[in-house]
Structures are given as C-alpha cells and as structure tokens.
C-alpha atoms as one frame of an Amber mdcrd trajectory, in Angstrom:
protein
  47.466 -23.406 167.122  51.048 -24.342 165.993  53.739 -24.485 168.656  55.981
 -21.390 167.639  58.919 -23.593 168.427  58.034 -25.827 165.029  59.428 -22.204
 163.312  62.970 -21.232 163.323  65.354 -19.310 161.546  67.720 -20.905 159.105
  71.733 -20.973 160.292  72.576 -17.928 158.353  69.486 -16.089 159.591  67.958
 -15.910 155.481  64.869 -18.148 156.087  62.070 -19.220 157.910  61.825 -23.282
 157.919  59.074 -25.051 159.154  59.894 -29.099 160.864  57.029 -30.982 162.466
  55.408 -34.236 161.815  52.129 -34.120 160.458  50.707 -37.162 162.665  51.567
 -35.108 165.709  51.052 -31.491 164.473  48.316 -31.736 161.911  45.874 -30.864
 160.497  47.070 -27.594 159.464  45.668 -24.420 158.087  47.308 -21.805 155.942
  46.239 -19.318 158.595  48.156 -21.345 161.643  51.049 -21.163 159.385  50.620
 -17.005 158.799  50.110 -16.558 162.285  53.309 -18.503 162.929  54.966 -15.889
 160.448  53.509 -13.120 162.327  55.561 -13.621 165.073  58.335 -10.802 165.769
  61.011 -13.261 164.915  59.790 -13.884 161.366  57.453 -11.066 160.601  59.733
  -8.619 158.473  60.667 -12.135 156.716  58.533 -12.379 152.751  56.305 -15.114
 153.153  56.416 -17.538 150.241  52.593 -18.037 149.654  53.379 -21.073 146.573
  55.214 -23.051 149.210  52.929 -22.180 152.178  49.948 -23.323 150.192  51.851
 -26.667 149.093  53.122 -27.078 152.660  49.593 -27.201 154.253  48.244 -29.713
 151.383  51.005 -31.851 152.154  50.657 -31.983 155.626  46.607 -32.607 155.633
  47.493 -35.043 152.854  50.383 -36.777 155.146  48.283 -36.887 158.456  46.758
 -39.659 159.787  48.939 -41.610 156.778  51.871 -44.099 157.300  54.438 -41.462
 156.200  52.682 -39.058 158.580  55.236 -40.058 161.082  58.085 -38.568 159.352
  59.329 -35.084 160.017  58.469 -32.569 156.920  60.512 -29.869 156.294  59.915
 -26.604 154.440  61.125 -23.278 153.941  58.029 -20.832 153.963  59.980 -17.297
 154.125  62.874 -15.499 153.235  64.652 -12.403 153.628  64.292 -10.252 150.663
  66.403  -7.001 149.621  64.438  -3.883 149.143  64.074  -2.766 145.169  64.192
  -0.338 143.014  62.031   0.039 139.586  62.626   3.001 136.903  59.318   3.759
 134.909  60.646   6.007 131.823  57.769   7.527 129.612  57.540   6.857 125.836
  58.662   9.997 125.130  61.608   9.807 127.369  60.555  13.169 129.266  59.765
  11.979 132.785  61.373   8.996 135.244  59.520   7.953 137.907  61.232   5.814
 140.925  59.181   3.436 142.451  61.176   1.852 145.897  59.920  -1.393 147.783
  60.622  -1.768 151.421  63.003  -4.701 152.059  61.682  -7.239 153.827  64.628
  -7.880 156.609  66.532  -7.497 154.168  69.009  -4.800 152.691  67.601  -1.198
 152.312  67.650   0.968 149.259  70.002   3.688 149.735  71.377   6.673 147.595
  74.494   5.007 145.974  72.072   2.118 145.043  69.858   4.551 143.367  72.159
   6.399 141.193  73.883   3.484 140.001  70.669   2.211 139.188  69.740   5.752
 137.210  72.893   5.296 135.528  72.205   1.902 134.344  68.934   2.950 132.847
  71.324   6.198 131.339  68.611   8.563 133.057  71.017  11.416 133.728  69.254
  15.165 132.878  66.608  16.741 134.790  66.898  14.694 138.229  65.781  16.034
 141.563  68.113  15.154 144.136  65.474  16.586 146.757  62.473  14.210 145.246
  64.828  11.210 145.999  66.081  12.369 149.508  62.545  12.612 150.153  61.545
   9.349 148.715  64.123   7.604 150.502  63.301   9.847 154.051  59.468   8.153
 153.088  60.893   4.271 152.726  62.351   4.734 156.128  58.852   4.760 157.790
  57.336   1.829 155.225  56.401  -1.305 156.334  58.398  -4.250 155.013  56.837
  -4.784 151.154  55.163  -1.366 151.162  55.702   0.969 147.894  56.509   4.778
 147.425  56.912   6.366 144.435  57.599   9.716 142.685  58.548  11.337 139.598
  62.325  12.023 139.952  63.705  13.387 136.527  61.936  15.915 133.882  62.950
  16.638 130.759  62.963  20.353 129.436  60.837  20.761 126.070  62.331  23.129
 123.571  61.093  26.104 123.032  60.732  27.142 119.405  61.557  30.592 117.749
  59.409  33.071 117.684  58.269  34.301 114.353  59.775  37.429 112.588  57.116
  40.555 113.102  56.840  43.550 110.846  55.552  46.543 113.151  53.813  49.549
 111.727  54.444  52.658 113.750  52.322  54.793 111.314  48.382  55.498 110.543
  46.827  54.461 107.413  44.679  56.500 105.436  41.604  53.703 105.855  42.036
  54.130 109.945  40.441  57.413 109.507  37.377  55.947 109.605  37.719  54.711
 112.929  38.704  57.289 114.900  35.973  59.930 114.882  37.164  63.426 116.417
  35.776  64.173 120.118  34.017  67.680 120.343  34.873  69.559 123.396  31.507
  68.703 124.799  32.509  65.227 125.153  30.517  64.152 121.732  31.689  62.161
 118.926  31.708  63.911 115.734  31.124  61.077 113.107  31.645  63.398 110.153
  35.130  65.003 111.089  37.336  62.366 110.722  40.631  64.423 111.766  43.788
  65.358 109.461  44.942  63.521 106.829  47.373  61.198 107.477  51.145  62.270
 106.207  54.433  61.453 107.106  57.383  63.625 106.729  61.082  62.734 105.901
  62.873  60.698 108.733  59.681  59.585 110.295  59.600  56.045 111.890  57.746
  53.999 109.094  57.993  50.457 110.727  59.983  48.126 113.417  61.240  44.749
 112.309  61.517  42.576 115.322  63.451  39.641 113.923  62.789  35.938 114.725
  64.260  34.101 117.431  66.337  31.051 117.153  64.718  29.392 120.484  66.243
  27.441 123.168  67.286  23.520 122.490  65.480  21.011 125.000  66.585  17.339
 126.209  64.972  14.760 127.544  65.881  12.419 131.250  68.424  10.393 128.557
  70.400  13.671 127.555  69.505  13.382 124.119  69.404  16.815 122.870  65.766
  18.125 121.403  66.415  20.263 118.506  64.068  24.006 118.452  62.322  25.162
 115.319  63.417  28.538 114.703  60.754  31.346 114.367  60.418  32.246 110.652
  61.799  35.337 109.361  59.963  38.183 107.515  61.482  40.335 104.792  61.702
  44.183 105.473  62.029  45.838 102.378  62.674  49.747 101.743  60.110  50.992
  99.314  59.281  54.014  97.191  59.776  57.107  99.158  61.772  54.927 101.930
  64.908  53.447 103.720  66.593  51.634 106.318  67.516  53.551 109.066  71.338
  54.650 109.208  72.031  52.642 112.588  69.741  50.251 112.480  68.639  47.890
 109.691  65.492  46.877 111.337  63.898  49.997 111.499  62.182  51.740 107.868
  61.863  55.022 108.007  60.536  57.747 105.642  62.658  59.471 103.001  60.867
  62.007 101.320  57.128  63.586 102.731  53.805  61.996 101.536  51.404  59.446
 102.421  52.561  55.888 104.276  51.084  53.277 102.177  51.570  49.759 103.774
  53.025  46.558 101.744  53.483  42.913 102.096  57.304  43.521 102.867  57.350
  46.601 104.510  56.291  50.492 103.508  55.698  52.906 100.631  55.565  56.557
 100.950  53.817  57.908  97.946  53.531  61.436  96.507  49.692  62.400  96.779
  47.980  63.930  93.933  45.008  66.179  95.501  42.122  67.290  93.745  39.024
  68.474  94.846  36.711  66.249  92.218  36.796  63.985  89.822  34.416  64.720
  86.714  34.006  65.691  83.250  36.181  68.261  83.974  39.500  66.588  85.303
  38.538  63.155  83.284  39.430  59.786  84.066  42.638  59.618  86.520  45.488
  57.179  86.351  48.422  58.265  88.472  51.466  56.344  89.846  51.360  57.353
  93.619  48.120  57.699  96.078  45.172  59.970  95.436  43.353  62.288  97.532
  40.281  63.380  96.666  38.799  65.936  98.883  35.165  66.059  97.264  33.473
  63.318  95.148  33.654  61.054  92.470  31.245  61.224  90.060  29.327  59.156
  88.037  31.010  57.107  84.775  34.489  58.259  86.317  37.702  55.662  86.235
  40.609  56.421  88.829  43.226  54.141  89.059  46.285  54.657  91.567  49.529
  52.532  92.426  49.109  53.629  95.813  45.879  54.535  97.826  42.697  56.350
  96.700  41.337  58.504  99.675  37.940  59.821  98.877  36.624  62.708 101.564
  32.861  62.919 100.003  31.230  60.099  98.097  31.659  57.518  94.830  29.006
  57.492  92.267  28.644  55.246  90.104  32.273  55.344  89.530  34.825  52.920
  89.246  37.970  52.994  91.183  40.931  50.434  91.205  43.869  50.877  93.748
  47.144  48.935  94.420  46.670  50.113  97.721  43.551  50.656  99.949  40.835
  52.502  98.890  39.139  54.719 101.668  35.788  56.392 101.268  35.031  58.605
 104.239  31.252  59.410 103.162  29.718  56.327 101.285  29.720  54.806  97.909
  26.562  54.662  96.063  25.725  52.930  92.655  22.635  51.243  91.199  21.696
  47.810  89.457  21.823  47.762  85.978  21.128  44.030  85.682  20.837  41.042
  87.527  24.425  40.528  89.518  25.661  43.859  87.603  26.067  47.234  89.409
  27.092  50.858  88.290  29.883  51.243  91.162  33.105  48.853  90.933  35.661
  49.191  93.542  38.863  46.914  93.323  42.009  47.015  96.170  44.810  45.023
  96.069  44.702  46.347  99.750  41.695  47.282 101.749  38.625  48.961 101.476
  36.833  51.150 103.765  33.887  53.315 103.579  30.676  54.376 106.026  27.906
  53.402 103.761  27.795  51.300 100.476  25.077  50.171  98.447  24.485  48.788
  94.849  27.897  48.122  94.501  30.444  45.533  93.522  33.251  45.962  95.769
  36.435  43.164  95.718  39.803  43.407  97.990  42.710  41.269  98.604  42.431
  43.165 102.542  39.852  43.261 104.253  36.632  45.265 103.761  35.217  47.533
 106.359  32.404  49.385 106.401  31.129  51.343 109.765  27.593  51.762 109.085
  25.523  49.824 106.115  26.200  47.635 103.345  23.024  47.143 101.337  22.306
  44.851  98.030  25.907  44.654  97.033  28.681  42.116  96.231  31.406  42.267
  98.400  34.527  39.893  97.757  37.544  39.576 100.112  40.512  37.569 100.885
  40.482  38.553 104.041  37.868  39.748 106.528  34.525  41.394 106.362  33.093
  43.906 108.979  30.112  45.891 109.140  30.111  47.835 112.469  30.686  51.384
 113.881  33.772  51.675 116.287  31.180  51.202 118.937  29.289  47.883 118.005
  26.091  49.496 117.912  25.695  50.185 114.510  26.037  48.205 111.014  23.388
  46.486 108.686  24.431  43.919 105.845  21.061  43.863 103.914  20.699  42.089
 100.712  23.584  41.619  97.837  26.498  38.400  98.020  29.037  39.140 100.812
  31.736  36.591 100.485  34.956  37.238 102.993  37.210  34.643 103.271  38.212
  34.951 106.816  35.234  35.306 108.667  32.439  38.511 108.970  31.432  40.989
 111.489  28.106  42.286 111.556  26.007  43.677 113.856  23.131  42.792 111.892
  22.320  40.611 108.965  19.086  40.955 107.165  15.963  43.084 107.605  12.629
  42.721 108.999  11.209  42.264 105.640  13.245  39.040 105.039  15.479  40.698
 102.049  17.215  37.818 100.757  20.806  38.125 102.084  23.545  35.633 100.916
  26.962  35.212 103.097  29.816  32.992 102.496  33.051  32.531 104.237  35.839
  29.871 105.145  35.286  28.488 101.399  39.155  27.254 100.918  39.529  24.579
 103.492  39.124  21.952 100.710  42.409  23.448  99.199  44.474  24.426 101.749
  44.209  20.507 102.721  45.298  19.867  99.297  48.286  22.195  99.568  48.923
  20.812 103.062  49.261  17.208 101.421  51.473  18.508  98.896  53.796  19.953
 101.461  54.238  16.789 103.458  54.688  14.720  99.816  57.521  17.177  99.352
  58.729  16.502 102.407  58.856  12.713 102.347  60.479  13.031  98.825  63.566
  15.072 100.440  63.757  12.763 103.101  64.178   9.959 101.101  66.684  12.105
  98.600  68.419  13.194 101.728  68.593   9.067 103.075  69.773   8.109  99.309
  73.065  10.440  99.290  74.030   9.493 102.742  73.566   5.775 101.585  75.837
   6.884  98.503  78.485   8.542 100.859  78.592   5.750 103.125  79.270   3.349
 100.448  82.680   5.409  99.687  85.716   3.190  99.727  88.054   4.977 102.619
  88.964   8.447 102.003  92.587   7.243 101.552  91.390   5.554  98.195  90.331
   8.745  96.423  92.032  11.708  97.967  93.584  12.164  95.657  91.374  12.048
  92.914  90.249  15.517  91.958  87.024  14.159  89.942  85.883  12.230  92.825
  86.542  14.916  95.271  84.492  17.300  92.948  81.690  14.151  93.036  81.045
  14.499  96.684  81.504  18.286  97.396  78.247  18.134  94.740  76.914  15.283
  96.229  77.221  17.306 100.257  76.238  20.733  98.392  73.041  18.590  97.827
  72.757  17.196 100.885  73.099  20.373 102.477  70.664  22.484  99.932  67.994
  19.413 100.445  68.326  19.676 104.421  67.872  23.425 104.380  65.118  23.013
 101.954  63.146  20.565 103.841  63.704  22.616 107.210  61.550  25.740 105.609
  59.327  23.172 104.188  58.542  21.446 107.422  58.420  25.053 109.225  55.879
  26.099 106.161  54.444  22.359 107.302  53.583  23.377 110.581  52.319  26.906
 109.948  49.620  24.713 106.708  48.846  22.206 109.649  47.920  24.974 112.172
  45.424  26.978 109.941  44.274  23.492 108.617  43.398  22.349 111.658  41.646
  25.383 113.520  40.321  26.470 110.033  36.515  26.683 111.144  37.436  27.785
 114.735  39.080  30.732 113.494  36.641  31.493 110.299  33.210  32.314 111.304
  30.675  34.631 111.046  30.143  36.870 114.621  26.729  38.466 114.663  26.760
  41.249 117.231  23.005  41.779 117.703  20.596  40.288 115.291  20.271  38.166
 112.295  16.853  37.950 110.382  15.088  35.178 108.300  15.705  34.273 104.864
  19.493  34.937 105.411  22.101  32.250 103.144  24.302  31.348 105.419  27.668
  29.627 103.726  30.546  28.441 105.923  32.533  25.876 103.856  30.481  23.321
 102.525  28.287  23.823 105.272  24.850  25.884 104.429  21.706  27.062 106.532
  18.792  29.364 105.494  17.357  31.308 108.615  13.574  30.500 108.871  13.057
  32.501 112.135  15.176  35.324 113.889  18.667  34.951 115.968  20.232  37.348
 118.786  23.889  37.670 119.244  25.759  35.033 118.034  28.568  33.132 116.667
  27.903  31.172 113.631  30.595  28.475 112.592  30.785  25.331 110.891  30.705
  22.811 113.492  31.234  18.798 111.984  30.059  20.168 108.702  26.975  21.745
 109.977  25.904  25.665 110.246  26.263  25.628 114.684  25.041  28.999 116.099
  26.152  29.557 119.650  24.504  32.272 121.849  27.071  32.242 124.294  30.103
  33.110 122.045  31.629  36.336 123.146  30.562  39.170 120.381  33.404  41.398
 119.274  32.851  44.938 120.782  33.851  46.682 117.615  35.900  46.068 114.261
  39.380  46.063 113.531  40.689  47.582 110.376
C-alpha cells in the first residue's frame, strides 16, 4: 500500500500531485492509486484516468531500472466545476436541463443556469419551479453525479374549429325514425306523427362561425401559427331569410315544409294530393309535394323540393331535388335483367319502410327501416337497412352501392340468395385529387418565391418612388403575391382535410352487420372483394391492407341514423 504522504494538493489546491521514487515505492497497481485518491482530502477531485494509467505503467517500467532511483511527478486528479447541458428537441418544443455535480469545484447556481439558457435562446415556457427542484436535487448529489429534468415546454397552436350549420327543425324523412308511442307504452309503427311544417319566423338553422384558433410558440420564442377553421356559407333560400338581429340565424318567412340544402334551408310551398294516378296525370311541381295516399303504376312525380308519400309507390317514377320519403313501401317488378318498374331519384336522401324490385339513386343517404329486397341502390352517402332499435332490417338480393358505408341488421338470406354489396370505391380518385392539390400548393409556393425574388432585386425606393409606371408594377406584384398567399392558405386547409379523408378512408367507411351475414354475399370494399362461403354473426367488415377483414369484436351500431 502506498504511503498517503506521497500524494498532496498542489499549491493552488486545484490538483492532486503524486511524487515517488519507482525503485523505492514500486511496483504499484491502479487500485493503489485509487485508494490514495479516495482519502478525504482528495475524494472530491476528478480522477484523471488516462494520467493514472500512464503513471502506473511508467512506475512499473522504471522499477529496478537505473532511472527508477529518480523521483517521478504526476498529476492524478483535479478540481472541476459543475457542468450544465441543455438538450433541445428537434421540433424546439421541449428543453431538458442536465446538471453534473462539481468535483470539488464551483457548484452550479441559478444565475449560471439562466445565462446558459439565454445563450441557447431558450426563453419561453420555462418552469422556475422545475429549475429550483433540480438545484435542490443537485445539492444532494455526490461529485460527478447527474440530475436531469424537462424545464421548458412550448405551446402547440390550437387550430380553429370549422363553421357548423346546425339545423333546428325536423325534416320529412325523419318521421320514419319517430314512430308514435301509444298510451299503453307500445309503439305504433304505422303512425309516424304529424307532418313536418313550419310557420313564419320559426328558427330553421343556426350557423356556428369558424374560430380563428390561437397561435402557439416554441421554447425559443418563435410564434407557431394556427390554422383557422374553415368557413361554411349560410345562405337564405326560398321562403327563408336571416334573423333581423343575428345574421347567423336563418328563419322561415312563409309557412311550409322545411327542406335542407347544402348551404342552408328552403321552405317550400306544399302541393297536397290524395293519390297520383291516371286521374291526376303526371305531376311536376316547383316546391314540395305531399301525397297522402299512393303513387300508382306508370305515374311520374317530379319536384324541386321534397316528395313525401304517406302510402305506397308502385311501379312509378319519383324525381326530387330534395328528399324522397315513402312512409310505407316502394314496390316494383323486374322488367328484365337489371331493369325495374320503379325508379326513385333524389338529390337528397331516400327513406322508406321497405323496398323491393326497385332502382334507387341518391346523392344523400338511403334509409330502409325494414326490408330492401332484390333492388339496385346507389348513393354517394351511406345505406342503412335497419329499424330504430337495430333489431330488424334485411338486405337481400340485388346490388347495393354506398360510398360512405353500409349498416344492415342482416345481409343475404338462408337460401343463399346472391347479394352484391359495394362501399368505399372512390379511394383511388381521392388519392389522385390529393396529389393534384399537393402539386397546386407547391406551384403556388414556387410562384410566391419568384415574386419575392423579383421584389428583392428592385433598386432602392429612392430611385423609383417618383416613377408611376414602376409603382403600378410593384403594386400589381404585391397584389398577386397576396392573392397567391390567400389561395395557398385555402388550398392547404383543403389539403389537410383531403389528407385526413384519404388516410382514414377504409377505417371510416365500412360495412356494419348488426346480426347476420349469410353465404353467397359478394362484398366489395375498394379493390378488395370476398364472397361469403359460410355464415357470419355480428361483425364489422372492412378493407384492411387491401383484403376483406371480419372483425367480430367491433361494437355494432345500435340504430340507424338519417
């Protein structure tokens, strides 16, 4: 064991110095040196491991050599101040402070930390409490030990909410979902309640304006811009106007039937008929049509608003710019392959209790509350075949196409009736639209940078401020730049919306089966397809990695939505 007197502090008390004669004190090991450095006088100093290893090797090489009779000097440890390290996340939203306890030197204090933060431009989102807690922890550490904590956090921007148009009245189609309760508590499925009509000054729709959102910041104090919500246009239509004290409220100006449009509401005049048959002839009316009886074979009914039929539609044609609602049923017969005697076309939604051997085309949703049999249905929205309780609703035979998903209680039949079901078929078109939008945004970025470069190359203002032609040219450039920026902002918002739609497309648009899928059902979701060779229970059918997937654990919807 080496004599403790061989190691002493330097004159300035900053280093541990070893003085020994190799032939007298050797040979030595690294452990011998470390035992000397563990003495109370030196234990707080930072051991210089490379110097220690070199000194041990030199002592042992000189031991029993002629040069080993001379004194050897080496610095083995030194005082070191505490250190500060700041780690900043790549997105500059978080900063972490790492403190190392001093080796006998100056300990870190708050002013030094603040100076270091300033040097690294960390100025926002700082937590004084966390910094103080770190300093307190530092005081309990041994020399060289480390404590670390996040001490600054940026604030992400909060994007604005999109404007929402909230309808305040029921529509005719919603009567199918509102069977009337009898006094004894049972439900009368045939009694669908009173007709949906409004009076003058009734509130029809409220616009909840888009919000701007709030900007954020990163830890370096740079402002992070938010994306404002997308506006929605509220327009007064036929028979409606804005509330005199609130432009975000739409009210009725005349009594009639409320009809929802893409940008607001109309209140249509109502043409009321008992039946449409050879006695009335074909019907074409600017407004909504209410037929309290039936539409008979061969008749054509056209409306610029809604068509509501309290009875049946039998082998007839209905065309509406609004919704088509048939309280009882739509009946047809097959004329030849893929051709039926009943045709229903709606720019809005189609609703009925049951449908058979008919052709239904809608831009809105299609709702059948009991049975959809051997028919062709096509909608840009969703198809629901279910009653309000989710207990009854059979989709059997024919071809059903619904871009935004299908919900049915039962699909197919025990006899293995061939039934073709299609949904979510426009993914490729959406991806192409997204690509074109992305290219458009990039083109506007290039155009904006080009204008910016041209403006930067302009001579000093003093050289052209009196030149009217030059001023006009510069004004045109600035106007064009602002126009491009506005258009770019609009398209970037549209791009984000499209991107979310594309990325979540197959997760959002699926086939929900509340009870049963029978065999011989052809399922198409995007490019994926599958023909059932066995029966399936309650499940959610989706396109997963371009294959049809049956999820039996998915929670089925309890009831349809209009």
